[in-house]
MARPA-929787 format. One record per residue (C-alpha): residue in one letter; residue number from 1; x, y, z. Coordinates in steps of 0.2 Angstrom, whole numbers. Example, Ala and Ser with C-alpha at 12.3 -4.5 7.8 and 13.67 -1.06 7.14 Angstrom:
A, 1, 62, -22, 39
S, 2, 68, -5, 36
! end
This chain:
M, 1, 205, 155, 122
K, 2, 201, 145, 108
P, 3, 208, 142, 93
T, 4, 209, 153, 79
T, 5, 197, 142, 66
G, 6, 191, 146, 48
T, 7, 175, 147, 56
H, 8, 179, 162, 61
V, 9, 188, 167, 44
Y, 10, 170, 164, 37
Q, 11, 162, 174, 53
L, 12, 172, 191, 55
P, 13, 167, 199, 39
K, 14, 148, 198, 45
C, 15, 151, 201, 63
S, 16, 167, 206, 75
R, 17, 158, 204, 90
A, 18, 151, 185, 86
V, 19, 170, 181, 84
A, 20, 175, 188, 100
L, 21, 162, 179, 107
E, 22, 164, 162, 100
L, 23, 183, 165, 104
A, 24, 181, 167, 123
G, 25, 161, 166, 129
D, 26, 153, 156, 136
R, 27, 143, 146, 124
S, 28, 129, 138, 136
L, 29, 120, 158, 131
R, 30, 119, 156, 113
R, 31, 99, 156, 109
E, 32, 95, 135, 102
L, 33, 95, 131, 84
R, 34, 81, 137, 74
P, 35, 72, 120, 67
E, 36, 79, 130, 50
E, 37, 93, 134, 54
E, 38, 97, 112, 58
L, 39, 87, 110, 41
V, 40, 101, 119, 32
L, 41, 115, 111, 42
G, 42, 107, 93, 41
R, 43, 106, 98, 23
G, 44, 125, 105, 18
R, 45, 131, 88, 28
D, 46, 120, 77, 19
H, 47, 126, 87, 3
E, 48, 144, 85, 8
A, 49, 142, 65, 12
D, 50, 134, 61, -7
F, 51, 149, 72, -16
V, 52, 163, 63, -6
R, 53, 157, 45, -5
D, 54, 163, 40, -23
L, 55, 178, 50, -21
G, 56, 186, 33, -10
W, 57, 197, 45, -1
E, 58, 198, 41, 17
E, 59, 198, 50, 32
P, 60, 214, 53, 47
E, 61, 209, 42, 61
Y, 62, 211, 51, 78
P, 63, 204, 50, 98
A, 64, 189, 62, 96
R, 65, 196, 81, 99
D, 66, 215, 76, 102
F, 67, 219, 91, 86
A, 68, 238, 87, 89
A, 69, 236, 66, 85
G, 70, 224, 70, 72
A, 71, 236, 83, 62
A, 72, 251, 71, 61
A, 73, 237, 57, 56
T, 74, 233, 70, 40
R, 75, 253, 74, 37
A, 76, 256, 53, 38
M, 77, 241, 52, 23
L, 78, 249, 67, 15
E, 79, 269, 63, 14
A, 80, 261, 44, 9
G, 81, 257, 54, -4
V, 82, 237, 49, -4
P, 83, 222, 56, -18
G, 84, 216, 64, -7
V, 85, 212, 67, 13
L, 86, 193, 70, 20
Q, 87, 192, 83, 36
G, 88, 212, 84, 37
V, 89, 217, 94, 52
L, 90, 229, 107, 50
L, 91, 238, 112, 64
G, 92, 248, 131, 67
E, 93, 249, 139, 83
D, 94, 233, 145, 90
R, 95, 226, 142, 72
L, 96, 216, 125, 67
G, 97, 206, 121, 51
I, 98, 199, 106, 46
A, 99, 198, 104, 27
D, 100, 184, 95, 21
L, 101, 195, 92, 4
L, 102, 215, 89, 2
R, 103, 217, 82, -16
R, 104, 234, 76, -22
E, 105, 240, 88, -35
D, 106, 258, 84, -48
G, 107, 272, 96, -41
A, 108, 285, 94, -28
S, 109, 284, 100, -8
A, 110, 290, 95, 8
L, 111, 278, 78, 4
G, 112, 289, 72, -11
D, 113, 288, 75, -27
H, 114, 267, 77, -24
H, 115, 258, 93, -17
Y, 116, 240, 95, -9
V, 117, 229, 108, -12
V, 118, 212, 113, 0
G, 119, 195, 112, -7
D, 120, 176, 113, 2
V, 121, 162, 107, 2
K, 122, 147, 120, 1
S, 123, 126, 117, -1
S, 124, 125, 136, -9
A, 125, 124, 139, -28
R, 126, 138, 153, -30
V, 127, 155, 154, -22
R, 128, 155, 170, -13
G, 129, 167, 178, -5
D, 130, 169, 172, 16
Q, 131, 168, 156, 6
I, 132, 185, 158, -3
L, 133, 193, 167, 13
Q, 134, 191, 150, 24
V, 135, 200, 142, 8
A, 136, 214, 153, 9
F, 137, 215, 152, 29
Y, 138, 216, 130, 25
S, 139, 229, 134, 11
E, 140, 240, 145, 23
M, 141, 240, 133, 34
L, 142, 246, 118, 19
A, 143, 258, 127, 13
A, 144, 267, 129, 31
L, 145, 266, 111, 33
Q, 146, 271, 104, 15
D, 147, 284, 118, 12
R, 148, 275, 123, -4
V, 149, 261, 137, -8
P, 150, 245, 131, -16
E, 151, 243, 143, -32
Y, 152, 221, 137, -31
G, 153, 208, 133, -20
Y, 154, 193, 126, -24
L, 155, 174, 125, -19
V, 156, 160, 110, -23
L, 157, 143, 120, -26
K, 158, 128, 114, -22
D, 159, 126, 109, -40
G, 160, 143, 96, -39
R, 161, 153, 107, -49
E, 162, 169, 114, -44
E, 163, 172, 132, -45
R, 164, 193, 135, -44
F, 165, 201, 153, -38
L, 166, 216, 160, -38
L, 167, 222, 160, -19
E, 168, 235, 175, -21
P, 169, 222, 190, -25
F, 170, 215, 188, -10
R, 171, 228, 184, 1
P, 172, 229, 204, 8
A, 173, 212, 202, 13
L, 174, 217, 185, 22
R, 175, 229, 194, 32
D, 176, 217, 209, 35
V, 177, 206, 197, 42
L, 178, 219, 186, 54
A, 179, 225, 204, 62
R, 180, 207, 210, 65
I, 181, 207, 192, 71
E, 182, 223, 195, 82
A, 183, 218, 212, 90
L, 184, 201, 201, 96
R, 185, 212, 187, 102
A, 186, 223, 198, 114
D, 187, 204, 209, 117
P, 188, 192, 197, 117
H, 189, 180, 211, 126
G, 190, 187, 224, 119
V, 191, 175, 223, 103
R, 192, 155, 229, 106
P, 193, 143, 224, 98
F, 194, 131, 235, 84
L, 195, 114, 231, 79
A, 196, 115, 225, 63
R, 197, 104, 214, 49
A, 198, 113, 197, 52
C, 199, 110, 200, 72
D, 200, 92, 189, 67
G, 201, 102, 174, 61
C, 202, 116, 176, 77
R, 203, 113, 165, 90
W, 204, 124, 177, 101
S, 205, 108, 189, 96
P, 206, 102, 186, 116
V, 207, 118, 190, 121
C, 208, 121, 205, 114
L, 209, 105, 215, 109
P, 210, 102, 219, 131
E, 211, 119, 225, 132
L, 212, 113, 236, 119
E, 213, 98, 243, 127
S, 214, 102, 244, 144
A, 215, 116, 256, 133
D, 216, 102, 264, 126
D, 217, 117, 261, 109
L, 218, 116, 271, 96
S, 219, 114, 257, 83
L, 220, 95, 256, 89
V, 221, 94, 272, 80
D, 222, 87, 267, 62
G, 223, 96, 272, 46
M, 224, 116, 271, 60
T, 225, 130, 264, 53
E, 226, 147, 260, 64
G, 227, 156, 276, 55
L, 228, 141, 286, 57
R, 229, 140, 280, 80
T, 230, 159, 284, 77
M, 231, 158, 301, 70
L, 232, 141, 304, 83
E, 233, 150, 297, 96
G, 234, 168, 310, 93
A, 235, 156, 322, 98
G, 236, 148, 321, 110
V, 237, 134, 310, 107
T, 238, 133, 294, 112
T, 239, 116, 288, 118
G, 240, 98, 288, 108
V, 241, 90, 301, 119
E, 242, 104, 311, 118
L, 243, 104, 311, 97
A, 244, 82, 314, 99
G, 245, 89, 329, 108
A, 246, 101, 335, 96
E, 247, 99, 351, 84
A, 248, 106, 343, 67
S, 249, 112, 357, 58
K, 250, 123, 361, 77
L, 251, 129, 343, 77
A, 252, 133, 344, 56
R, 253, 147, 358, 61
R, 254, 154, 346, 74
T, 255, 151, 330, 66
R, 256, 150, 336, 47
I, 257, 141, 320, 44
E, 258, 128, 330, 31
N, 259, 114, 342, 39
A, 260, 99, 330, 29
L, 261, 104, 314, 35
L, 262, 108, 319, 51
R, 263, 89, 325, 50
R, 264, 82, 309, 47
L, 265, 92, 300, 62
I, 266, 89, 312, 74
H, 267, 68, 309, 66
A, 268, 72, 291, 71
A, 269, 79, 294, 88
R, 270, 63, 302, 93
A, 271, 49, 288, 84
R, 272, 64, 275, 95
L, 273, 60, 287, 110
G, 274, 40, 288, 108
G, 275, 40, 268, 104
A, 276, 31, 274, 87
P, 277, 33, 275, 73
V, 278, 33, 297, 65
R, 279, 24, 298, 47
Q, 280, 31, 306, 35
R, 281, 24, 319, 22
R, 282, 28, 312, 5
S, 283, 18, 312, -13
L, 284, 10, 295, -17
P, 285, 9, 291, -34
V, 286, -12, 286, -38
I, 287, -16, 269, -44
D, 288, -34, 271, -49
E, 289, -36, 250, -48
R, 290, -41, 239, -36
P, 291, -25, 231, -31
A, 292, -19, 212, -30
F, 293, -4, 206, -18
V, 294, 7, 190, -22
Q, 295, 16, 177, -13
V, 296, 30, 162, -16
L, 297, 36, 150, -1
D, 298, 49, 145, -7
D, 299, 64, 130, -4
P, 300, 80, 140, -10
F, 301, 92, 122, -6
E, 302, 80, 116, -20
G, 303, 78, 130, -32
R, 304, 57, 129, -33
V, 305, 38, 135, -25
L, 306, 33, 126, -13
W, 307, 19, 138, -11
M, 308, 11, 152, -23
G, 309, -6, 163, -18
I, 310, -13, 180, -24
G, 311, -24, 190, -11
A, 312, -37, 200, -18
E, 313, -54, 209, -13
N, 314, -67, 202, -21
D, 315, -84, 214, -27
S, 316, -92, 208, -7
G, 317, -75, 220, -3
D, 318, -70, 201, 6
F, 319, -50, 198, 4
V, 320, -49, 181, -3
V, 321, -34, 170, -8
H, 322, -32, 162, -19
G, 323, -16, 150, -17
A, 324, -8, 133, -26
R, 325, 4, 120, -21
P, 326, 15, 117, -36
R, 327, 24, 97, -35
E, 328, 34, 99, -45
L, 329, 47, 111, -56
G, 330, 37, 110, -70
E, 331, 19, 116, -61
E, 332, 24, 133, -57
W, 333, 23, 143, -70
P, 334, 6, 136, -79
S, 335, -1, 136, -56
F, 336, 5, 156, -57
R, 337, -4, 160, -75
A, 338, -20, 149, -67
L, 339, -20, 158, -52
L, 340, -19, 176, -62
D, 341, -32, 171, -70
E, 342, -42, 170, -52
V, 343, -38, 191, -51
D, 344, -48, 199, -61
G, 345, -44, 213, -72
E, 346, -28, 220, -76
R, 347, -25, 225, -56
P, 348, -9, 231, -49
L, 349, 3, 218, -42
F, 350, 9, 223, -25
H, 351, 24, 209, -15
F, 352, 40, 215, -6
G, 353, 58, 210, -10
P, 354, 66, 202, -26
A, 355, 57, 182, -24
V, 356, 43, 189, -33
P, 357, 49, 197, -49
R, 358, 64, 184, -48
F, 359, 51, 171, -49
C, 360, 39, 178, -63
E, 361, 56, 182, -71
E, 362, 65, 165, -74
R, 363, 48, 153, -76
A, 364, 40, 164, -90
H, 365, 57, 167, -99
A, 366, 65, 148, -96
T, 367, 47, 140, -106
G, 368, 45, 156, -116
T, 369, 27, 161, -112
G, 370, 17, 176, -107
P, 371, 7, 185, -98
W, 372, 25, 195, -92
L, 373, 22, 205, -78
E, 374, 35, 218, -73
Q, 375, 24, 230, -78
R, 376, 9, 227, -66
L, 377, 22, 220, -52
I, 378, 24, 235, -38
D, 379, 37, 232, -24
L, 380, 29, 237, -9
T, 381, 49, 240, -1
R, 382, 56, 257, -3
R, 383, 37, 262, -3
V, 384, 33, 258, 16
R, 385, 50, 261, 21
G, 386, 51, 278, 15
T, 387, 30, 282, 25
A, 388, 39, 287, 41
A, 389, 54, 288, 54
W, 390, 56, 269, 59
P, 391, 57, 268, 82
A, 392, 68, 251, 77
P, 393, 79, 250, 63
V, 394, 71, 239, 48
F, 395, 81, 229, 38
G, 396, 68, 219, 31
K, 397, 48, 217, 30
A, 398, 47, 210, 47
D, 399, 55, 226, 55
L, 400, 39, 236, 47
I, 401, 27, 223, 50
R, 402, 33, 224, 66
H, 403, 34, 242, 68
A, 404, 19, 248, 56
L, 405, 5, 238, 58
G, 406, 11, 230, 77
R, 407, 12, 213, 75
D, 408, 23, 197, 74
P, 409, 30, 196, 56
H, 410, 32, 177, 62
R, 411, 15, 173, 72
A, 412, 12, 159, 59
G, 413, 30, 153, 55
R, 414, 47, 159, 48
A, 415, 46, 160, 29
G, 416, 64, 150, 28
A, 417, 54, 135, 39
A, 418, 44, 134, 23
P, 419, 54, 118, 16
L, 420, 51, 108, 35
F, 421, 31, 108, 28
A, 422, 32, 106, 11
S, 423, 26, 87, 13
S, 424, 22, 88, 33
E, 425, 12, 76, 41
D, 426, 9, 83, 55
E, 427, 6, 101, 48
P, 428, -1, 101, 32
N, 429, -7, 115, 32
W, 430, 6, 124, 36
L, 431, 10, 132, 21
E, 432, -6, 136, 17
T, 433, -7, 147, 35
K, 434, 8, 157, 34
G, 435, 5, 161, 14
A, 436, -13, 168, 21
A, 437, -3, 177, 32
D, 438, 10, 183, 22
L, 439, -3, 190, 10
E, 440, -14, 198, 26
D, 441, 1, 208, 29
L, 442, 6, 215, 11
R, 443, -13, 222, 13
D, 444, -11, 229, 28
L, 445, 6, 239, 24
H, 446, 0, 243, 7
A, 447, -16, 249, 16
Y, 448, -3, 259, 29
W, 449, 7, 267, 15
V, 450, -8, 272, 2
D, 451, -20, 281, 18
P, 452, -8, 286, 31
R, 453, -28, 291, 40
C, 454, -31, 272, 40
E, 455, -32, 261, 56
V, 456, -26, 241, 55
E, 457, -29, 229, 68
G, 458, -13, 221, 76
! end
């Protein structure tokens, strides 16, 4: 059994099954990292290296993976009162922590007239709860070593600023997380998988998904939660097939789940059984103007847009894509305004999710210029989502494209790979190809929403 690490503490809020597999699973069964995932990890390492370069701190020296020796070397450095330690090893019973930063502070401890606090270097733009829990975990181990509880921990974020936080308010949450991990250590095979949004990014999905499919697990029904699954199973409904054959009113009395919610789940279970969306009756708002569609491909780490495009039918009925690749931050808003000029009239601008409105708000307000497009932007997310009972859980645009249009949403690549191709010599046109494919998907999702009879080629 592997020791509990900060990575497990960091992962648990997302998925307890992934932690159980990390503790006791066969790591050879994990899928390979995607190129964009390797890029994110590499950027994180580079960000950390850039930050620590000027600190002048050292790492403990020890044989590879001999963590007992690493912990002894770390303790010797702390007792010597060095200003700081990089990648310090903290060891406890069944626990292992390797902290990015251990920084000396005034105030007596078992180490002498000084003590240390824990810091972690992250490539995110803001502090997250799972990151705080990881620092709190290391701080608890450090407290045992120096016989003094650090008052605070800190994170160094993408822009280099330090964000401190008091540790005391987070100790109850940490105790809960560690108790749950101890339960996983006691019975790593007792936790069941549950299909969730995070599964797409999890390397253990090749282990969990076949298990869910073979069991016809209720989490494969759109709209299901772990709590609902527990209540349904308690009432004897344990598979999607059983849910599809249930009667909502009777099941509501047995489970105390709201009747309307049960009807939606039953419709989704029947759609799963049939393998296709089941259209739902709904009233549509009247939009007379011809639509246009907007997409941006960005680099979240750099905080800039790599490609932007607007697609619309011209007077001949051809779908035309106008795209631009701004080379720097200052070019983004002028490039977008130029694209708008390519589309005649005051067409509604359909998009998917928050990226386009956020871009417009941030750039227009930052430059103090117009046009302000709030009234023209229309999000397809909830509109398409409500058109049907879906044959599988829908977590985002990719799932709607897959189920509504019957096509691979990643056929031109994943949007997260855009930074890899921003200056690629091997595939210089990747951004344009991906952007055009995304705009065609938006066009066809709009057609699916507006006209249930409209047939779209897969």
